[in-house]
N, C-alpha and C positions, 0 to 999 in steps of 0.2 A: 792871813787871808780870811775874809768873812765868807759866809755861806752864799751870798748873792754873787760875789766875784767868782767863787768856785763854780757856781751853777752856770754863769755866763761863759766861763772858760770851757766847761763841759759841753755846752751848746755849740760853741765855736768848733770844738773838736768833732762833734757829731756832724755838723754842717760840712766841715772839710772832708770827713770820711765819706759821707753819702755823695757829695759832689764829685769826689775822686772816683768813687765806684761807678757813678753814672757816666763819667767821661771814659773810663776803661771799657764799660759795656758798649758804648757807642763805637769806640775804636775796634772792639771785637767784631761788631756787626759789619763795620766797613771793611775790615780786613778779610773776613770770611764771606763777604758778598760780592767782592770784586774779582771777577775771573778773567778779565781782559789780558791778553798776552802782552808782555813787554815788547818794545820795539827791537830789542837787541837780538834775542834768539828764542826759538820755539822750545829748545831743550830746557832752558831756564824756566820757561812757562810751565811745562809739565811737572817739574820738580816742585814748584811753588804751589801748584794746585793740589798735589798729593798731600801737602802739609796742612792745607786748610780744611776746615769743617764745612761740609755742604749743608747749609741750613734749609730745612723744609719750610714751606709757608707757615705752618702751624708754630714751629719753633721761632720763626721770625716774629710772628704776632705776639707770642708770649714774651719775647725780649722787649718788644716795643711797649707792651703793657707794663712791664717791670720798670722801664725808663719813665713812663708816665707816673707810676706810683712813686718813684724816687723824686720826681719833680714836686709832687704834692707833699711828700715828707720834708723836703728841703724848704719849701715855702712855709710850711707850718713851723718848722724850727726857727726860720728867720723871723717870722711874725711873733713868735713867743719871745725871742731875743729882744725885739724892738719894744714889746710891751714891758718887759722887765727893765730895760734901760730907761724907758719913759717914766716909770714909777720911781 
């Protein structure tokens, strides 16, 4: 395996890692921001709320900023990959 192929493979791994991290962070926000009661029972609702983190507006803003930074990192990695493949 030559250096270029190894570098592209490393870029692919990094892109996959950051993309997966971004998806998991979005899922975390969705799960911990939805407090509506399920239609089945109120008892189930209270148990689920206790297991969730209640995010403050500042924490939510920090998480959204991190998602935006991840988008930038992923875009830069993909553009670097395209430049290498083009050459």
